N, CA and C atoms as an extended XYZ file, in Angstrom:
153
Properties=species:S:1:pos:R:3:atomname:S:1:resname:S:1:resid:I:1 pbc="F F F"
N         0.830       -1.205       -0.117 N   UNK     1
C         0.168       -0.023       -0.008 CA  UNK     1
C         0.851        1.250        0.008 C   UNK     1
N         1.981        1.462        0.620 N   UNK     2
C         2.743        2.574        0.932 CA  UNK     2
C         3.212        2.651       -0.356 C   UNK     2
N         3.807        1.498       -1.087 N   UNK     3
C         4.646        1.648       -2.237 CA  UNK     3
C         3.892        2.068       -3.470 C   UNK     3
N         2.442        1.774       -3.310 N   UNK     4
C         1.720        2.364       -4.376 CA  UNK     4
C         1.431        3.795       -4.333 C   UNK     4
N         1.345        4.221       -2.983 N   UNK     5
C         1.062        5.543       -2.791 CA  UNK     5
C         2.487        6.379       -3.397 C   UNK     5
N         3.375        5.976       -3.068 N   UNK     6
C         4.901        6.571       -3.139 CA  UNK     6
C         4.933        6.805       -4.836 C   UNK     6
N         4.834        5.536       -5.396 N   UNK     7
C         4.707        5.649       -6.888 CA  UNK     7
C         3.764        6.625       -7.579 C   UNK     7
N         2.695        6.604       -6.990 N   UNK     8
C         1.677        7.727       -7.589 CA  UNK     8
C         2.342        9.113       -7.387 C   UNK     8
N         2.505        9.448       -6.229 N   UNK     9
C         3.240       10.725       -5.900 CA  UNK     9
C         4.500       11.223       -6.685 C   UNK     9
N         5.213        9.969       -6.792 N   UNK    10
C         6.599       10.243       -7.650 CA  UNK    10
C         6.086       10.503       -9.199 C   UNK    10
N         5.110        9.757       -9.574 N   UNK    11
C         4.710       10.145      -10.964 CA  UNK    11
C         4.172       11.420      -11.481 C   UNK    11
N         3.294       11.814      -10.328 N   UNK    12
C         2.954       13.067      -10.190 CA  UNK    12
C         3.778       14.277      -10.228 C   UNK    12
N         4.690       14.169       -9.374 N   UNK    13
C         6.010       15.054       -9.181 CA  UNK    13
C         6.658       14.938      -10.676 C   UNK    13
N         6.873       13.991      -11.164 N   UNK    14
C         7.629       13.800      -12.565 CA  UNK    14
C         6.665       14.643      -13.580 C   UNK    14
N         5.543       14.445      -13.928 N   UNK    15
C         4.744       15.265      -14.743 CA  UNK    15
C         4.884       16.683      -14.398 C   UNK    15
N         4.892       17.078      -13.016 N   UNK    16
C         5.087       18.472      -12.431 CA  UNK    16
C         6.383       19.227      -12.856 C   UNK    16
N         7.468       18.374      -13.146 N   UNK    17
C         8.595       18.858      -13.423 CA  UNK    17
C         8.919       19.087      -14.938 C   UNK    17
N         7.929       18.775      -15.719 N   UNK    18
C         8.209       18.910      -17.188 CA  UNK    18
C         8.516       20.469      -17.606 C   UNK    18
N         9.385       20.814      -18.102 N   UNK    19
C         9.351       22.118      -18.581 CA  UNK    19
C         8.263       22.720      -19.427 C   UNK    19
N         7.207       23.326      -18.762 N   UNK    20
C         6.044       23.705      -19.936 CA  UNK    20
C         6.200       25.505      -19.787 C   UNK    20
N         6.748       25.991      -18.894 N   UNK    21
C         6.806       27.429      -18.964 CA  UNK    21
C         8.024       27.928      -19.574 C   UNK    21
N         7.779       29.284      -19.783 N   UNK    22
C         8.919       30.031      -20.670 CA  UNK    22
C        10.103       30.255      -19.826 C   UNK    22
N        10.171       30.197      -18.675 N   UNK    23
C        11.260       30.596      -17.677 CA  UNK    23
C        11.926       28.975      -17.287 C   UNK    23
N        11.100       28.064      -17.456 N   UNK    24
C        11.713       26.842      -16.986 CA  UNK    24
C        12.224       26.008      -18.184 C   UNK    24
N        12.031       26.620      -19.422 N   UNK    25
C        12.424       25.814      -20.600 CA  UNK    25
C        14.322       25.982      -20.574 C   UNK    25
N        14.886       26.835      -20.010 N   UNK    26
C        16.065       27.001      -19.900 CA  UNK    26
C        16.810       25.837      -18.830 C   UNK    26
N        16.002       25.161      -18.004 N   UNK    27
C        16.517       24.347      -16.999 CA  UNK    27
C        16.891       22.807      -17.929 C   UNK    27
N        16.372       22.641      -18.886 N   UNK    28
C        16.464       21.523      -19.793 CA  UNK    28
C        15.716       20.520      -19.058 C   UNK    28
N        15.942       19.141      -19.183 N   UNK    29
C        15.462       18.171      -18.335 CA  UNK    29
C        16.193       17.713      -17.120 C   UNK    29
N        16.833       18.567      -16.304 N   UNK    30
C        17.601       18.142      -15.107 CA  UNK    30
C        16.480       17.970      -14.017 C   UNK    30
N        15.295       18.638      -13.783 N   UNK    31
C        14.315       18.128      -12.936 CA  UNK    31
C        13.701       17.014      -12.931 C   UNK    31
N        13.142       16.658      -14.316 N   UNK    32
C        12.520       15.446      -14.802 CA  UNK    32
C        13.461       14.302      -14.438 C   UNK    32
N        14.903       14.395      -14.941 N   UNK    33
C        15.769       13.346      -15.046 CA  UNK    33
C        15.888       12.832      -13.499 C   UNK    33
N        16.116       13.778      -12.571 N   UNK    34
C        16.297       13.456      -11.091 CA  UNK    34
C        15.010       12.969      -10.717 C   UNK    34
N        13.983       13.334      -10.951 N   UNK    35
C        12.495       12.657      -10.359 CA  UNK    35
C        12.506       11.262      -11.262 C   UNK    35
N        12.870       11.202      -12.300 N   UNK    36
C        12.826        9.877      -13.068 CA  UNK    36
C        13.569        8.945      -12.399 C   UNK    36
N        14.924        9.194      -12.001 N   UNK    37
C        15.788        8.493      -11.391 CA  UNK    37
C        15.375        7.856      -10.255 C   UNK    37
N        14.784        8.893       -9.370 N   UNK    38
C        13.955        8.491       -7.895 CA  UNK    38
C        12.907        7.443       -8.075 C   UNK    38
N        12.397        7.651       -9.143 N   UNK    39
C        10.969        6.667       -9.387 CA  UNK    39
C        11.657        5.212       -9.890 C   UNK    39
N        12.787        5.352      -10.668 N   UNK    40
C        13.400        3.970      -11.060 CA  UNK    40
C        13.868        3.304       -9.723 C   UNK    40
N        14.588        3.959       -8.847 N   UNK    41
C        14.859        3.608       -7.718 CA  UNK    41
C        13.861        2.743       -6.958 C   UNK    41
N        12.533        3.496       -6.734 N   UNK    42
C        11.583        3.360       -6.031 CA  UNK    42
C        11.050        1.887       -6.625 C   UNK    42
N        10.900        1.979       -7.815 N   UNK    43
C        10.153        0.719       -8.465 CA  UNK    43
C        11.044       -0.609       -8.343 C   UNK    43
N        12.373       -0.212       -8.301 N   UNK    44
C        13.451       -1.326       -8.040 CA  UNK    44
C        13.239       -1.960       -6.622 C   UNK    44
N        13.300       -0.950       -5.721 N   UNK    45
C        13.217       -1.335       -4.373 CA  UNK    45
C        11.629       -2.277       -4.047 C   UNK    45
N        10.739       -1.835       -4.784 N   UNK    46
C         9.370       -2.400       -4.713 CA  UNK    46
C         9.607       -3.826       -5.151 C   UNK    46
N        10.045       -3.875       -6.480 N   UNK    47
C        10.495       -5.346       -6.778 CA  UNK    47
C        10.916       -6.257       -6.151 C   UNK    47
N        12.097       -5.839       -5.590 N   UNK    48
C        13.089       -6.419       -4.462 CA  UNK    48
C        12.205       -6.679       -3.146 C   UNK    48
N        11.173       -5.974       -2.844 N   UNK    49
C        10.439       -6.333       -1.735 CA  UNK    49
C        11.233       -5.483       -0.604 C   UNK    49
N        11.638       -4.648       -0.744 N   UNK    50
C        12.412       -3.673        0.453 CA  UNK    50
C        11.554       -2.546        0.848 C   UNK    50
N        10.520       -2.185        0.188 N   UNK    51
C         9.298       -1.187        0.711 CA  UNK    51
C         7.843       -1.731        0.862 C   UNK    51
């Protein structure tokens, strides 16, 4: 249950970090890449049964 909630929150944060505004287009994909990395780590921990 906790893992599912955590994945949903991370996916929402991933979509929120997409550069859609004119001032955030200069940031590139760094925010999205960082959140994507966290999402991958959480998914791996869920598969291994650590969470």
